Structure formats: structure tokens, C-alpha cells
N, C-alpha and C positions, 0 to 999 in steps of 0.2 A: 504494500500500500504506500503510495507516494503522494504527498499533498502538504499544504501549509498547516501551521499550528492551528488547532481548533476546528479542523475540517471533520473530525469524527473518526479518525483512524483507530484510536484506542477503543472507542465505544463499539465500533464494528467488530473488532477482534474479540472483545469480551462477550459479545452476543453470539459468537459462532458456536460455542458448546450447546446453546439452547436449540439449535436446529440439527444437531448431530443425533444419530440413533442412540437409544439407551445402551448402556454397557450390557453385553451378554454375561452370563454367569462366569464363563471361562475368563473373559476379559476382566471382570471385577476381581476375581481371585488373583490373576496375574498382576494387576495394578496394585492390589493391596499388598502383595508380597514385596514389591519394589519399595513402596512407601514404608513398610515395616522394617526392611533392611536399612533404610536411610534414617530410621527413627522419626519419620514424618507423619505417623498416624496420630490423629487427634486423641486426646485423653478419653479413655472409655470407648473409643471407636472400634468397630469390627470390620465389616466388609465395606469397601468403597463402592458406592453405587452411582456416583456422578463422574462424568468424564473429567479428567484433570484439566485445569487451566493454569498454566504457569507463566508468570510475567516477571522474570528477574530484572534487576536494575541494569541499566545500560553499561555500567562499569564492570559487569561480571567478567571474571577471568576465563580463559579457555578451560582451566581445570574445573572451575565452578560449573561450566556447561557439561563437560564430558564426565566429570566425577573424578574422585581420587582420594588421597589421604593415605596414612600408613596402612590402614586396612581399607582398601578401595571401596568407597560407597557410591551409590548412584548419584549422578549430577542432574542438572535441570532437564537435560535431554531425556534421561530415563524416567524421571519423575513425571514427565509429560506423556509417557507411554499410554497409548489408546486415547489421547486427548490432544490439547492444543498447547503449543509453545509460542508465546508472543514475545518478540524482541523489538523494542522501540529505540530508534537511534543507536543501533548497535555499533560496536567497534569491529574493525576488519579482522583483527586477530582472533576474536571469539567466533566470528561467523565462519571463518575458514575451518574451524573444528567440526562444523556441521556437515561438511561435504560428504565424507564417507558414511557417517551414520544415516544421513538422509537416503543414501543409495542402498545401504545394506539392511536398514531397519534394526540395527544393533550397534552397540559401542563397546569396544574392548579397552580395558584399562590395564596397563602393565606396570607393576611395581616390583620391588625387590622381594616382597612377601608373596608375590604370585600374580597371576593374570586372571582377570574376571571379565566375563562378557554379560552385559545387561541388554535387554530388548529396548528399542526406542522407535516403535512405529508411531510417528507423530504427524499431526498437521501443523506445519510451521507457518506462522504469520509474522512477517517482518514489516516494519513501518519506518519511514524516513521522510524528512523534509526534502524539497527539491533543491535546496541550496543552503549555505550556512545561515543566512538571515531568515530563510523559510518562506519567502514570498515570490520566488521565481515563477512567473506565469500567473500570478494572482490577478483577478479581474479588477480589483480596486486599490490594492496596495503595491507600491513600486518596490522592486528588488534593488538592494543597495550593493550587491556583490559584483565583483569584476567577472567577466566571462570565464577567465581561467579558473577562478575560484569555484564556479558552478561545476565546471567539467571535473575538477579534482574531487569535489565533494561527491559527485555521482559515481566516480571511478573507485570509490571505496569498496564497492561490491565487485568481486572478481568475476570474470567470464564463466569459469567452471561452476561457481555457485549460482550465478544467474540461470545457467542451464538446468539447475535442479529446482528452480522456482517456477511452477507451472503457470501461474497467473501473475501478471504485472498490472496492477490497477491504479489508475490515477484517481485520487479522491479530491474533487474540487470543493471549495467552501460553499456552504449552503446558507442563504440569507434567512433572517428571522421570519420574514413573511412566508417563505416556503415551508419552514419548519412548523409554523403555527397554523398553516392552512388545514382546514378540515378535508379529509379525503377517505378513501376506502383502504385504510391501513390493514396489512395482513399480519396476523399474529404468528409468532415463531412456531406454534404448534402445527399450523397449516403447512408452513415451509418444511418442517421436520417430516411430515407425511410424504411429501414429494421426494425428499432426500432418501427416506427409507425405501420408497418404491423404486428409485433409481438404483439403489444398492442391491435390491432383490433381483432386478433385471440383470445386473452385472454378475451376480452369483450364478444365475441361471445360464448365462453365456459361458 
């Protein structure tokens, strides 16, 4: 998702789990195991029934994403397994860690104490501004960045990583009148039905 500040990129990402199919029992067990290993289960919690949504801080290190420690624990990639990992204004070093896990659906952590492999079948949502000031291409606010700065800013995402991002979506700003206008809004529950039907067709194929 690429767009100026306040366009709704974070809001869109946070709503994504609401249109994904519910966890199957097998997915719930697998997700719960990962969170249990990481010590991330809520007090008194048992089985996780909601798809995870993880939104780590943009300064997170590569190790924080992939996992690690003296006794390797799952990182944010694995804690997002069967759910959504949202990265907002990410740094390039951390993003490059995602290349292999996105392709393989698992992440391997090697330490002196041993090598562990954790699953990470995730939906990755990444968001960024179009330039350092955030207003390149904005309909009402002028961008104050030099052309070279815009190009360098967009080049933070490498080609191999871009190849692994299936959709590149420009998120334009929406004015208050459009947001406030009454219309035939569609609830997430209806969109979820279409998503589940699409997945059923794909399983049949």
C-alpha cells in the first residue's frame, strides 16, 4: 500500500483479518503452538481462535522479524502464521529477511545451540509513503522533496522483494465529504463470504 499520511493504509490493513476465513481447527492448534513456544499466549488463554494480526514497530531488527535468541524463539514472521503481518514504513534490512520465508512458507533459525524451523504462511501487508515528506502526487498538498530524493526513497524496496508482493496498491487520500456521504456500505461479513467461496473454488481446482 503506497499513499500519503492519513490516507487509511493502516486502517485497511487492520481490517483485513475480518474478511479472512475463520481458522480451521488444525490451523488454530498450529498457531497456538507457535505462540506458546514464544511465551505469547494471553494469561489463562487456551486455543487461539482468531487469525493473528501482527504490526511490529518500524525499527524492528531482522532478528526480531525472523526470530532468534540463545534458545531460538519464533519472530514476528512466525507469530503471524495463518494471519497477517503488517509492516509500516519498514527499513530495507528487515524487509530483505522476508524474501525466503515468503517463498518457502517457513523460516529457519540457526544458532550454536541448534537449528529450528518454524512455519510462516502469512499474508504480508506493507505500507509506505510515496516520498520522504509523504505528499508526492497528493491532489492538494505540494511535495517538498527533490526528484532524486523521491527515487531513492522508493528504491528502498528491492526488485526481488517486489516480485514477491502480488499487489501494489496506490491509496489516495479521501476527503471528509466522501467519507461522510451516506451510501450502501458493505459489511466485512459479506466480503468474508465471497473470500470463503473463492477459496472453496480454488481447493476444488
